PDB file of N, CA, C, O and CB in Angstrom:
ATOM      1  N   MET A   1      10.427   7.043 -10.025  1.00  0.00           N
ATOM      2  CA  MET A   1      10.323   6.341  -8.776  1.00  0.00           C
ATOM      3  C   MET A   1       9.134   6.861  -7.963  1.00  0.00           C
ATOM      4  O   MET A   1       8.366   6.079  -7.404  1.00  0.00           O
ATOM      5  CB  MET A   1      11.618   6.478  -7.987  1.00  0.00           C
ATOM      6  N   LYS A   2       8.991   8.183  -7.905  1.00  0.00           N
ATOM      7  CA  LYS A   2       7.868   8.756  -7.163  1.00  0.00           C
ATOM      8  C   LYS A   2       6.546   8.366  -7.791  1.00  0.00           C
ATOM      9  O   LYS A   2       5.555   8.161  -7.091  1.00  0.00           O
ATOM     10  CB  LYS A   2       7.986  10.275  -7.098  1.00  0.00           C
ATOM     11  N   THR A   3       6.530   8.264  -9.106  1.00  0.00           N
ATOM     12  CA  THR A   3       5.306   7.888  -9.805  1.00  0.00           C
ATOM     13  C   THR A   3       4.912   6.452  -9.451  1.00  0.00           C
ATOM     14  O   THR A   3       3.740   6.170  -9.201  1.00  0.00           O
ATOM     15  CB  THR A   3       5.486   8.037 -11.331  1.00  0.00           C
ATOM     16  N   LEU A   4       5.890   5.552  -9.432  1.00  0.00           N
ATOM     17  CA  LEU A   4       5.595   4.163  -9.100  1.00  0.00           C
ATOM     18  C   LEU A   4       5.101   4.019  -7.668  1.00  0.00           C
ATOM     19  O   LEU A   4       4.182   3.243  -7.405  1.00  0.00           O
ATOM     20  CB  LEU A   4       6.826   3.302  -9.311  1.00  0.00           C
ATOM     21  N   LEU A   5       5.700   4.757  -6.744  1.00  0.00           N
ATOM     22  CA  LEU A   5       5.242   4.713  -5.360  1.00  0.00           C
ATOM     23  C   LEU A   5       3.846   5.313  -5.223  1.00  0.00           C
ATOM     24  O   LEU A   5       3.030   4.822  -4.443  1.00  0.00           O
ATOM     25  CB  LEU A   5       6.225   5.453  -4.452  1.00  0.00           C
ATOM     26  N   GLY A   6       3.572   6.370  -5.975  1.00  0.00           N
ATOM     27  CA  GLY A   6       2.237   6.959  -5.971  1.00  0.00           C
ATOM     28  C   GLY A   6       1.195   5.989  -6.504  1.00  0.00           C
ATOM     29  O   GLY A   6       0.093   5.900  -5.963  1.00  0.00           O
ATOM     30  N   ILE A   7       1.536   5.270  -7.552  1.00  0.00           N
ATOM     31  CA  ILE A   7       0.623   4.270  -8.105  1.00  0.00           C
ATOM     32  C   ILE A   7       0.401   3.143  -7.098  1.00  0.00           C
ATOM     33  O   ILE A   7      -0.720   2.658  -6.942  1.00  0.00           O
ATOM     34  CB  ILE A   7       1.175   3.704  -9.433  1.00  0.00           C
ATOM     35  N   ALA A   8       1.467   2.730  -6.419  1.00  0.00           N
ATOM     36  CA  ALA A   8       1.335   1.671  -5.411  1.00  0.00           C
ATOM     37  C   ALA A   8       0.444   2.121  -4.256  1.00  0.00           C
ATOM     38  O   ALA A   8      -0.401   1.354  -3.794  1.00  0.00           O
ATOM     39  CB  ALA A   8       2.718   1.262  -4.879  1.00  0.00           C
ATOM     40  N   PHE A   9       0.623   3.346  -3.789  1.00  0.00           N
ATOM     41  CA  PHE A   9      -0.227   3.856  -2.714  1.00  0.00           C
ATOM     42  C   PHE A   9      -1.684   3.979  -3.172  1.00  0.00           C
ATOM     43  O   PHE A   9      -2.602   3.700  -2.401  1.00  0.00           O
ATOM     44  CB  PHE A   9       0.292   5.220  -2.229  1.00  0.00           C
ATOM     45  N   ALA A  10      -1.895   4.390  -4.409  1.00  0.00           N
ATOM     46  CA  ALA A  10      -3.258   4.469  -4.935  1.00  0.00           C
ATOM     47  C   ALA A  10      -3.888   3.076  -5.015  1.00  0.00           C
ATOM     48  O   ALA A  10      -5.075   2.916  -4.732  1.00  0.00           O
ATOM     49  CB  ALA A  10      -3.262   5.138  -6.326  1.00  0.00           C
ATOM     50  N   ALA A  11      -3.104   2.076  -5.396  1.00  0.00           N
ATOM     51  CA  ALA A  11      -3.619   0.708  -5.453  1.00  0.00           C
ATOM     52  C   ALA A  11      -3.952   0.188  -4.056  1.00  0.00           C
ATOM     53  O   ALA A  11      -4.921  -0.551  -3.885  1.00  0.00           O
ATOM     54  CB  ALA A  11      -2.600  -0.218  -6.132  1.00  0.00           C
ATOM     55  N   ILE A  12      -3.155   0.569  -3.061  1.00  0.00           N
ATOM     56  CA  ILE A  12      -3.434   0.170  -1.678  1.00  0.00           C
ATOM     57  C   ILE A  12      -4.754   0.771  -1.220  1.00  0.00           C
ATOM     58  O   ILE A  12      -5.586   0.077  -0.634  1.00  0.00           O
ATOM     59  CB  ILE A  12      -2.288   0.608  -0.735  1.00  0.00           C
ATOM     60  N   ILE A  13      -4.947   2.052  -1.484  1.00  0.00           N
ATOM     61  CA  ILE A  13      -6.191   2.713  -1.094  1.00  0.00           C
ATOM     62  C   ILE A  13      -7.376   2.116  -1.855  1.00  0.00           C
ATOM     63  O   ILE A  13      -8.443   1.912  -1.276  1.00  0.00           O
ATOM     64  CB  ILE A  13      -6.099   4.233  -1.350  1.00  0.00           C
ATOM     65  N   LEU A  14      -7.198   1.839  -3.136  1.00  0.00           N
ATOM     66  CA  LEU A  14      -8.270   1.252  -3.935  1.00  0.00           C
ATOM     67  C   LEU A  14      -8.671  -0.116  -3.400  1.00  0.00           C
ATOM     68  O   LEU A  14      -9.861  -0.420  -3.318  1.00  0.00           O
ATOM     69  CB  LEU A  14      -7.841   1.138  -5.396  1.00  0.00           C
ATOM     70  N   SER A  15      -7.698  -0.946  -3.036  1.00  0.00           N
ATOM     71  CA  SER A  15      -8.051  -2.262  -2.511  1.00  0.00           C
ATOM     72  C   SER A  15      -8.738  -2.144  -1.153  1.00  0.00           C
ATOM     73  O   SER A  15      -9.591  -2.971  -0.827  1.00  0.00           O
ATOM     74  CB  SER A  15      -6.803  -3.142  -2.397  1.00  0.00           C
ATOM     75  N   LEU A  16      -8.388  -1.140  -0.357  1.00  0.00           N
ATOM     76  CA  LEU A  16      -9.073  -0.917   0.914  1.00  0.00           C
ATOM     77  C   LEU A  16     -10.527  -0.489   0.673  1.00  0.00           C
ATOM     78  O   LEU A  16     -11.435  -0.933   1.375  1.00  0.00           O
ATOM     79  CB  LEU A  16      -8.327   0.151   1.749  1.00  0.00           C
ATOM     80  N   ILE A  17     -10.733   0.366  -0.312  1.00  0.00           N
ATOM     81  CA  ILE A  17     -12.095   0.793  -0.660  1.00  0.00           C
ATOM     82  C   ILE A  17     -12.909  -0.391  -1.177  1.00  0.00           C
ATOM     83  O   ILE A  17     -14.084  -0.527  -0.839  1.00  0.00           O
ATOM     84  CB  ILE A  17     -12.060   1.919  -1.721  1.00  0.00           C
ATOM     85  N   LEU A  18     -12.293  -1.247  -1.993  1.00  0.00           N
ATOM     86  CA  LEU A  18     -12.995  -2.417  -2.499  1.00  0.00           C
ATOM     87  C   LEU A  18     -13.362  -3.376  -1.369  1.00  0.00           C
ATOM     88  O   LEU A  18     -14.443  -3.965  -1.383  1.00  0.00           O
ATOM     89  CB  LEU A  18     -12.143  -3.133  -3.538  1.00  0.00           C
ATOM     90  N   ALA A  19     -12.476  -3.535  -0.399  1.00  0.00           N
ATOM     91  CA  ALA A  19     -12.785  -4.398   0.740  1.00  0.00           C
ATOM     92  C   ALA A  19     -13.976  -3.850   1.516  1.00  0.00           C
ATOM     93  O   ALA A  19     -14.844  -4.611   1.943  1.00  0.00           O
ATOM     94  CB  ALA A  19     -11.563  -4.534   1.665  1.00  0.00           C
ATOM     95  N   GLY A  20     -14.020  -2.540   1.699  1.00  0.00           N
ATOM     96  CA  GLY A  20     -15.168  -1.934   2.367  1.00  0.00           C
ATOM     97  C   GLY A  20     -16.448  -2.109   1.572  1.00  0.00           C
ATOM     98  O   GLY A  20     -17.513  -2.343   2.143  1.00  0.00           O
ATOM     99  N   PHE A  21     -16.348  -1.997   0.267  1.00  0.00           N
ATOM    100  CA  PHE A  21     -17.513  -2.207  -0.589  1.00  0.00           C
ATOM    101  C   PHE A  21     -18.028  -3.632  -0.462  1.00  0.00           C
ATOM    102  O   PHE A  21     -19.232  -3.852  -0.329  1.00  0.00           O
ATOM    103  CB  PHE A  21     -17.172  -1.897  -2.048  1.00  0.00           C
ATOM    104  N   PHE A  22     -17.113  -4.607  -0.504  1.00  0.00           N
ATOM    105  CA  PHE A  22     -17.526  -6.000  -0.389  1.00  0.00           C
ATOM    106  C   PHE A  22     -18.076  -6.306   1.004  1.00  0.00           C
ATOM    107  O   PHE A  22     -18.957  -7.153   1.150  1.00  0.00           O
ATOM    108  CB  PHE A  22     -16.354  -6.924  -0.704  1.00  0.00           C
ATOM    109  N   MET A  23     -17.566  -5.628   2.016  1.00  0.00           N
ATOM    110  CA  MET A  23     -18.061  -5.845   3.369  1.00  0.00           C
ATOM    111  C   MET A  23     -19.503  -5.348   3.501  1.00  0.00           C
ATOM    112  O   MET A  23     -20.327  -5.988   4.155  1.00  0.00           O
ATOM    113  CB  MET A  23     -17.153  -5.139   4.392  1.00  0.00           C
ATOM    114  N   LEU A  24     -19.802  -4.214   2.883  1.00  0.00           N
ATOM    115  CA  LEU A  24     -21.136  -3.639   2.992  1.00  0.00           C
ATOM    116  C   LEU A  24     -22.141  -4.267   2.037  1.00  0.00           C
ATOM    117  O   LEU A  24     -23.350  -4.132   2.229  1.00  0.00           O
ATOM    118  CB  LEU A  24     -21.070  -2.166   2.744  1.00  0.00           C
ATOM    119  N   LYS A  25     -21.661  -4.935   1.034  1.00  0.00           N
ATOM    120  CA  LYS A  25     -22.548  -5.552   0.046  1.00  0.00           C
ATOM    121  C   LYS A  25     -23.118  -6.835   0.663  1.00  0.00           C
ATOM    122  O   LYS A  25     -22.393  -7.805   0.883  1.00  0.00           O
ATOM    123  CB  LYS A  25     -21.784  -5.856  -1.308  1.00  0.00           C
ATOM    124  N   SER A  26     -24.406  -6.823   0.932  1.00  0.00           N
ATOM    125  CA  SER A  26     -25.004  -7.940   1.669  1.00  0.00           C
ATOM    126  C   SER A  26     -25.697  -8.968   0.777  1.00  0.00           C
ATOM    127  O   SER A  26     -26.076 -10.027   1.277  1.00  0.00           O
ATOM    128  CB  SER A  26     -25.991  -7.410   2.664  1.00  0.00           C
ATOM    129  N   ASP A  27     -25.880  -8.710  -0.507  1.00  0.00           N
ATOM    130  CA  ASP A  27     -26.629  -9.637  -1.341  1.00  0.00           C
ATOM    131  C   ASP A  27     -25.747 -10.690  -2.005  1.00  0.00           C
ATOM    132  O   ASP A  27     -26.267 -11.576  -2.683  1.00  0.00           O
ATOM    133  CB  ASP A  27     -27.377  -8.875  -2.393  1.00  0.00           C
ATOM    134  N   SER A  28     -24.454 -10.621  -1.833  1.00  0.00           N
ATOM    135  CA  SER A  28     -23.563 -11.588  -2.446  1.00  0.00           C
ATOM    136  C   SER A  28     -23.217 -12.687  -1.438  1.00  0.00           C
ATOM    137  O   SER A  28     -22.894 -12.401  -0.285  1.00  0.00           O
ATOM    138  CB  SER A  28     -22.284 -10.895  -2.963  1.00  0.00           C
ATOM    139  N   LYS A  29     -23.285 -13.933  -1.878  1.00  0.00           N
ATOM    140  CA  LYS A  29     -22.950 -15.023  -0.965  1.00  0.00           C
ATOM    141  C   LYS A  29     -21.437 -15.253  -0.873  1.00  0.00           C
ATOM    142  O   LYS A  29     -20.978 -16.012  -0.020  1.00  0.00           O
ATOM    143  CB  LYS A  29     -23.642 -16.305  -1.412  1.00  0.00           C
ATOM    144  N   HIS A  30     -20.667 -14.605  -1.740  1.00  0.00           N
ATOM    145  CA  HIS A  30     -19.214 -14.741  -1.714  1.00  0.00           C
ATOM    146  C   HIS A  30     -18.532 -13.469  -1.219  1.00  0.00           C
ATOM    147  O   HIS A  30     -17.359 -13.244  -1.520  1.00  0.00           O
ATOM    148  CB  HIS A  30     -18.699 -15.096  -3.098  1.00  0.00           C
ATOM    149  N   ARG A  31     -19.233 -12.650  -0.478  1.00  0.00           N
ATOM    150  CA  ARG A  31     -18.667 -11.350  -0.086  1.00  0.00           C
ATOM    151  C   ARG A  31     -17.474 -11.506   0.839  1.00  0.00           C
ATOM    152  O   ARG A  31     -16.531 -10.719   0.757  1.00  0.00           O
ATOM    153  CB  ARG A  31     -19.727 -10.496   0.593  1.00  0.00           C
ATOM    154  N   GLY A  32     -17.488 -12.499   1.716  1.00  0.00           N
ATOM    155  CA  GLY A  32     -16.366 -12.702   2.632  1.00  0.00           C
ATOM    156  C   GLY A  32     -15.085 -13.036   1.880  1.00  0.00           C
ATOM    157  O   GLY A  32     -14.009 -12.544   2.219  1.00  0.00           O
ATOM    158  N   ARG A  33     -15.209 -13.873   0.862  1.00  0.00           N
ATOM    159  CA  ARG A  33     -14.041 -14.255   0.067  1.00  0.00           C
ATOM    160  C   ARG A  33     -13.505 -13.064  -0.717  1.00  0.00           C
ATOM    161  O   ARG A  33     -12.293 -12.861  -0.797  1.00  0.00           O
ATOM    162  CB  ARG A  33     -14.394 -15.401  -0.891  1.00  0.00           C
ATOM    163  N   HIS A  34     -14.411 -12.275  -1.296  1.00  0.00           N
ATOM    164  CA  HIS A  34     -13.980 -11.094  -2.058  1.00  0.00           C
ATOM    165  C   HIS A  34     -13.306 -10.067  -1.134  1.00  0.00           C
ATOM    166  O   HIS A  34     -12.295  -9.463  -1.493  1.00  0.00           O
ATOM    167  CB  HIS A  34     -15.191 -10.448  -2.783  1.00  0.00           C
ATOM    168  N   MET A  35     -13.877  -9.886   0.045  1.00  0.00           N
ATOM    169  CA  MET A  35     -13.301  -8.939   0.997  1.00  0.00           C
ATOM    170  C   MET A  35     -11.931  -9.419   1.455  1.00  0.00           C
ATOM    171  O   MET A  35     -11.000  -8.621   1.554  1.00  0.00           O
ATOM    172  CB  MET A  35     -14.234  -8.748   2.206  1.00  0.00           C
ATOM    173  N   ALA A  36     -11.797 -10.696   1.732  1.00  0.00           N
ATOM    174  CA  ALA A  36     -10.505 -11.241   2.160  1.00  0.00           C
ATOM    175  C   ALA A  36      -9.460 -11.107   1.055  1.00  0.00           C
ATOM    176  O   ALA A  36      -8.300 -10.806   1.335  1.00  0.00           O
ATOM    177  CB  ALA A  36     -10.653 -12.716   2.567  1.00  0.00           C
ATOM    178  N   ASN A  37      -9.858 -11.326  -0.189  1.00  0.00           N
ATOM    179  CA  ASN A  37      -8.916 -11.173  -1.303  1.00  0.00           C
ATOM    180  C   ASN A  37      -8.456  -9.723  -1.442  1.00  0.00           C
ATOM    181  O   ASN A  37      -7.274  -9.464  -1.672  1.00  0.00           O
ATOM    182  CB  ASN A  37      -9.558 -11.648  -2.618  1.00  0.00           C
ATOM    183  N   ALA A  38      -9.385  -8.779  -1.302  1.00  0.00           N
ATOM    184  CA  ALA A  38      -9.016  -7.364  -1.411  1.00  0.00           C
ATOM    185  C   ALA A  38      -8.075  -6.963  -0.277  1.00  0.00           C
ATOM    186  O   ALA A  38      -7.119  -6.221  -0.502  1.00  0.00           O
ATOM    187  CB  ALA A  38     -10.275  -6.475  -1.396  1.00  0.00           C
ATOM    188  N   LEU A  39      -8.337  -7.445   0.933  1.00  0.00           N
ATOM    189  CA  LEU A  39      -7.454  -7.121   2.053  1.00  0.00           C
ATOM    190  C   LEU A  39      -6.099  -7.800   1.906  1.00  0.00           C
ATOM    191  O   LEU A  39      -5.081  -7.239   2.313  1.00  0.00           O
ATOM    192  CB  LEU A  39      -8.101  -7.529   3.374  1.00  0.00           C
ATOM    193  N   THR A  40      -6.070  -8.995   1.333  1.00  0.00           N
ATOM    194  CA  THR A  40      -4.803  -9.675   1.081  1.00  0.00           C
ATOM    195  C   THR A  40      -3.964  -8.899   0.077  1.00  0.00           C
ATOM    196  O   THR A  40      -2.750  -8.776   0.241  1.00  0.00           O
ATOM    197  CB  THR A  40      -5.048 -11.100   0.575  1.00  0.00           C
ATOM    198  N   VAL A  41      -4.600  -8.379  -0.951  1.00  0.00           N
ATOM    199  CA  VAL A  41      -3.887  -7.557  -1.934  1.00  0.00           C
ATOM    200  C   VAL A  41      -3.334  -6.304  -1.266  1.00  0.00           C
ATOM    201  O   VAL A  41      -2.202  -5.903  -1.537  1.00  0.00           O
ATOM    202  CB  VAL A  41      -4.819  -7.173  -3.110  1.00  0.00           C
ATOM    203  N   ARG A  42      -4.124  -5.688  -0.397  1.00  0.00           N
ATOM    204  CA  ARG A  42      -3.667  -4.474   0.297  1.00  0.00           C
ATOM    205  C   ARG A  42      -2.461  -4.768   1.172  1.00  0.00           C
ATOM    206  O   ARG A  42      -1.493  -4.007   1.167  1.00  0.00           O
ATOM    207  CB  ARG A  42      -4.799  -3.881   1.150  1.00  0.00           C
ATOM    208  N   ILE A  43      -2.503  -5.843   1.910  1.00  0.00           N
ATOM    209  CA  ILE A  43      -1.380  -6.195   2.781  1.00  0.00           C
ATOM    210  C   ILE A  43      -0.149  -6.529   1.953  1.00  0.00           C
ATOM    211  O   ILE A  43       0.962  -6.119   2.290  1.00  0.00           O
ATOM    212  CB  ILE A  43      -1.748  -7.381   3.690  1.00  0.00           C
ATOM    213  N   GLY A  44      -0.343  -7.268   0.877  1.00  0.00           N
ATOM    214  CA  GLY A  44       0.784  -7.611   0.010  1.00  0.00           C
ATOM    215  C   GLY A  44       1.433  -6.384  -0.606  1.00  0.00           C
ATOM    216  O   GLY A  44       2.659  -6.281  -0.649  1.00  0.00           O
ATOM    217  N   LEU A  45       0.614  -5.453  -1.085  1.00  0.00           N
ATOM    218  CA  LEU A  45       1.158  -4.223  -1.662  1.00  0.00           C
ATOM    219  C   LEU A  45       1.876  -3.383  -0.611  1.00  0.00           C
ATOM    220  O   LEU A  45       2.919  -2.793  -0.894  1.00  0.00           O
ATOM    221  CB  LEU A  45       0.043  -3.403  -2.310  1.00  0.00           C
ATOM    222  N   SER A  46       1.328  -3.327   0.591  1.00  0.00           N
ATOM    223  CA  SER A  46       1.961  -2.547   1.658  1.00  0.00           C
ATOM    224  C   SER A  46       3.324  -3.118   2.019  1.00  0.00           C
ATOM    225  O   SER A  46       4.290  -2.374   2.185  1.00  0.00           O
ATOM    226  CB  SER A  46       1.065  -2.510   2.900  1.00  0.00           C
ATOM    227  N   VAL A  47       3.400  -4.437   2.138  1.00  0.00           N
ATOM    228  CA  VAL A  47       4.684  -5.077   2.451  1.00  0.00           C
ATOM    229  C   VAL A  47       5.668  -4.872   1.303  1.00  0.00           C
ATOM    230  O   VAL A  47       6.848  -4.613   1.538  1.00  0.00           O
ATOM    231  CB  VAL A  47       4.490  -6.589   2.730  1.00  0.00           C
ATOM    232  N   LEU A  48       5.196  -4.986   0.075  1.00  0.00           N
ATOM    233  CA  LEU A  48       6.068  -4.791  -1.083  1.00  0.00           C
ATOM    234  C   LEU A  48       6.630  -3.377  -1.123  1.00  0.00           C
ATOM    235  O   LEU A  48       7.821  -3.195  -1.376  1.00  0.00           O
ATOM    236  CB  LEU A  48       5.310  -5.086  -2.376  1.00  0.00           C
ATOM    237  N   VAL A  49       5.792  -2.370  -0.876  1.00  0.00           N
ATOM    238  CA  VAL A  49       6.262  -0.980  -0.869  1.00  0.00           C
ATOM    239  C   VAL A  49       7.291  -0.781   0.238  1.00  0.00           C
ATOM    240  O   VAL A  49       8.305  -0.116   0.025  1.00  0.00           O
ATOM    241  CB  VAL A  49       5.077   0.001  -0.685  1.00  0.00           C
ATOM    242  N   PHE A  50       7.043  -1.347   1.417  1.00  0.00           N
ATOM    243  CA  PHE A  50       7.987  -1.220   2.522  1.00  0.00           C
ATOM    244  C   PHE A  50       9.324  -1.860   2.174  1.00  0.00           C
ATOM    245  O   PHE A  50      10.373  -1.263   2.415  1.00  0.00           O
ATOM    246  CB  PHE A  50       7.415  -1.854   3.789  1.00  0.00           C
ATOM    247  N   VAL A  51       9.303  -3.055   1.617  1.00  0.00           N
ATOM    248  CA  VAL A  51      10.542  -3.746   1.262  1.00  0.00           C
ATOM    249  C   VAL A  51      11.296  -2.976   0.177  1.00  0.00           C
ATOM    250  O   VAL A  51      12.516  -2.833   0.251  1.00  0.00           O
ATOM    251  CB  VAL A  51      10.242  -5.183   0.787  1.00  0.00           C
ATOM    252  N   VAL A  52      10.575  -2.483  -0.824  1.00  0.00           N
ATOM    253  CA  VAL A  52      11.232  -1.712  -1.890  1.00  0.00           C
ATOM    254  C   VAL A  52      11.882  -0.447  -1.319  1.00  0.00           C
ATOM    255  O   VAL A  52      13.005  -0.105  -1.692  1.00  0.00           O
ATOM    256  CB  VAL A  52      10.211  -1.335  -2.996  1.00  0.00           C
ATOM    257  N   LEU A  53      11.183   0.243  -0.421  1.00  0.00           N
ATOM    258  CA  LEU A  53      11.770   1.441   0.188  1.00  0.00           C
ATOM    259  C   LEU A  53      13.020   1.105   0.998  1.00  0.00           C
ATOM    260  O   LEU A  53      14.001   1.848   0.953  1.00  0.00           O
ATOM    261  CB  LEU A  53      10.742   2.136   1.085  1.00  0.00           C
ATOM    262  N   MET A  54      12.999   0.010   1.726  1.00  0.00           N
ATOM    263  CA  MET A  54      14.171  -0.380   2.511  1.00  0.00           C
ATOM    264  C   MET A  54      15.345  -0.765   1.610  1.00  0.00           C
ATOM    265  O   MET A  54      16.492  -0.431   1.906  1.00  0.00           O
ATOM    266  CB  MET A  54      13.822  -1.545   3.439  1.00  0.00           C
ATOM    267  N   VAL A  55      15.061  -1.464   0.515  1.00  0.00           N
ATOM    268  CA  VAL A  55      16.128  -1.833  -0.423  1.00  0.00           C
ATOM    269  C   VAL A  55      16.710  -0.590  -1.088  1.00  0.00           C
ATOM    270  O   VAL A  55      17.929  -0.466  -1.208  1.00  0.00           O
ATOM    271  CB  VAL A  55      15.597  -2.811  -1.496  1.00  0.00           C
ATOM    272  N   LEU A  56      15.853   0.330  -1.520  1.00  0.00           N
ATOM    273  CA  LEU A  56      16.344   1.563  -2.142  1.00  0.00           C
ATOM    274  C   LEU A  56      17.167   2.388  -1.162  1.00  0.00           C
ATOM    275  O   LEU A  56      18.163   2.999  -1.548  1.00  0.00           O
ATOM    276  CB  LEU A  56      15.175   2.396  -2.670  1.00  0.00           C
ATOM    277  N   TRP A  57      16.754   2.409   0.113  1.00  0.00           N
ATOM    278  CA  TRP A  57      17.518   3.138   1.129  1.00  0.00           C
ATOM    279  C   TRP A  57      18.865   2.470   1.368  1.00  0.00           C
ATOM    280  O   TRP A  57      19.883   3.152   1.481  1.00  0.00           O
ATOM    281  CB  TRP A  57      16.726   3.222   2.447  1.00  0.00           C
ATOM    282  N   SER A  58      18.881   1.133   1.445  1.00  0.00           N
ATOM    283  CA  SER A  58      20.144   0.448   1.711  1.00  0.00           C
ATOM    284  C   SER A  58      21.111   0.551   0.538  1.00  0.00           C
ATOM    285  O   SER A  58      22.324   0.513   0.741  1.00  0.00           O
ATOM    286  CB  SER A  58      19.886  -1.010   2.034  1.00  0.00           C
ATOM    287  N   LEU A  59      20.603   0.678  -0.672  1.00  0.00           N
ATOM    288  CA  LEU A  59      21.468   0.841  -1.840  1.00  0.00           C
ATOM    289  C   LEU A  59      21.885   2.294  -2.070  1.00  0.00           C
ATOM    290  O   LEU A  59      22.725   2.572  -2.925  1.00  0.00           O
ATOM    291  CB  LEU A  59      20.766   0.315  -3.073  1.00  0.00           C
ATOM    292  N   GLY A  60      21.306   3.210  -1.317  1.00  0.00           N
ATOM    293  CA  GLY A  60      21.687   4.608  -1.419  1.00  0.00           C
ATOM    294  C   GLY A  60      20.923   5.418  -2.447  1.00  0.00           C
ATOM    295  O   GLY A  60      21.281   6.563  -2.724  1.00  0.00           O
ATOM    296  N   TYR A  61      19.873   4.841  -3.018  1.00  0.00           N
ATOM    297  CA  TYR A  61      19.087   5.582  -4.005  1.00  0.00           C
ATOM    298  C   TYR A  61      18.227   6.657  -3.371  1.00  0.00           C
ATOM    299  O   TYR A  61      17.976   7.694  -3.985  1.00  0.00           O
ATOM    300  CB  TYR A  61      18.213   4.636  -4.788  1.00  0.00           C
ATOM    301  N   ILE A  62      17.776   6.423  -2.154  1.00  0.00           N
ATOM    302  CA  ILE A  62      17.014   7.424  -1.420  1.00  0.00           C
ATOM    303  C   ILE A  62      17.666   7.602  -0.059  1.00  0.00           C
ATOM    304  O   ILE A  62      18.321   6.693   0.452  1.00  0.00           O
ATOM    305  CB  ILE A  62      15.509   7.012  -1.280  1.00  0.00           C
ATOM    306  N   ALA A  63      17.484   8.774   0.520  1.00  0.00           N
ATOM    307  CA  ALA A  63      18.058   9.062   1.831  1.00  0.00           C
ATOM    308  C   ALA A  63      17.013   9.743   2.691  1.00  0.00           C
ATOM    309  O   ALA A  63      16.297  10.625   2.217  1.00  0.00           O
ATOM    310  CB  ALA A  63      19.326   9.943   1.707  1.00  0.00           C
ATOM    311  N   PRO A  64      16.916   9.346   3.951  1.00  0.00           N
ATOM    312  CA  PRO A  64      15.975  10.042   4.838  1.00  0.00           C
ATOM    313  C   PRO A  64      16.480  11.438   5.129  1.00  0.00           C
ATOM    314  O   PRO A  64      17.669  11.634   5.382  1.00  0.00           O
ATOM    315  CB  PRO A  64      15.771   9.263   6.155  1.00  0.00           C
ATOM    316  N   THR A  65      15.595  12.398   5.094  1.00  0.00           N
ATOM    317  CA  THR A  65      16.013  13.759   5.365  1.00  0.00           C
ATOM    318  C   THR A  65      15.496  14.255   6.689  1.00  0.00           C
ATOM    319  O   THR A  65      16.065  15.188   7.257  1.00  0.00           O
ATOM    320  CB  THR A  65      15.557  14.669   4.272  1.00  0.00           C
ATOM    321  N   GLY A  66      14.438  13.666   7.202  1.00  0.00           N
ATOM    322  CA  GLY A  66      13.873  14.112   8.456  1.00  0.00           C
ATOM    323  C   GLY A  66      13.074  15.403   8.274  1.00  0.00           C
ATOM    324  O   GLY A  66      12.956  15.926   7.166  1.00  0.00           O
ATOM    325  N   TYR A  67      12.543  15.894   9.357  1.00  0.00           N
ATOM    326  CA  TYR A  67      11.725  17.101   9.273  1.00  0.00           C
ATOM    327  C   TYR A  67      12.594  18.330   9.144  1.00  0.00           C
ATOM    328  O   TYR A  67      12.273  19.239   8.378  1.00  0.00           O
ATOM    329  CB  TYR A  67      10.821  17.226  10.492  1.00  0.00           C
ATOM    330  N   PHE A  68      13.690  18.375   9.883  1.00  0.00           N
ATOM    331  CA  PHE A  68      14.590  19.531   9.852  1.00  0.00           C
ATOM    332  C   PHE A  68      15.811  19.201   8.996  1.00  0.00           C
ATOM    333  O   PHE A  68      16.359  18.104   9.103  1.00  0.00           O
ATOM    334  CB  PHE A  68      15.023  19.938  11.292  1.00  0.00           C
ATOM    335  N   PRO A  69      16.241  20.126   8.156  1.00  0.00           N
ATOM    336  CA  PRO A  69      17.468  19.896   7.392  1.00  0.00           C
ATOM    337  C   PRO A  69      18.675  19.813   8.325  1.00  0.00           C
ATOM    338  O   PRO A  69      18.648  20.322   9.446  1.00  0.00           O
ATOM    339  CB  PRO A  69      17.673  21.015   6.351  1.00  0.00           C
ATOM    340  N   ALA A  70      19.711  19.178   7.852  1.00  0.00           N
ATOM    341  CA  ALA A  70      20.937  19.043   8.661  1.00  0.00           C
ATOM    342  C   ALA A  70      21.513  20.425   8.935  1.00  0.00           C
ATOM    343  O   ALA A  70      21.514  21.291   8.060  1.00  0.00           O
ATOM    344  CB  ALA A  70      21.994  18.142   7.941  1.00  0.00           C
ATOM    345  N   GLY A  71      21.991  20.620  10.127  1.00  0.00           N
ATOM    346  CA  GLY A  71      22.574  21.907  10.494  1.00  0.00           C
ATOM    347  C   GLY A  71      21.662  22.775  11.321  1.00  0.00           C
ATOM    348  O   GLY A  71      22.062  23.861  11.740  1.00  0.00           O
ATOM    349  N   GLN A  72      20.464  22.335  11.565  1.00  0.00           N
ATOM    350  CA  GLN A  72      19.544  23.139  12.393  1.00  0.00           C
ATOM    351  C   GLN A  72      19.423  22.526  13.755  1.00  0.00           C
ATOM    352  O   GLN A  72      18.698  23.046  14.604  1.00  0.00           O
ATOM    353  CB  GLN A  72      18.152  23.255  11.742  1.00  0.00           C
TER     354      GLN A  72
END
């Protein structure tokens, strides 16, 4: 599970980097479309990770622990 979330976070960061690359690339006439697609992928992955975390929490597979352990 941690591996899949790590891969998802890496894909989110990669799509953000690609969007920045397409934004700075000035010689392409389709740069706006490529940048929008990369940002759409980033938003979609972010929402998917959030929904998966909420579903796993509601099913009891993961539990929030907070910064301090219980009893402190």
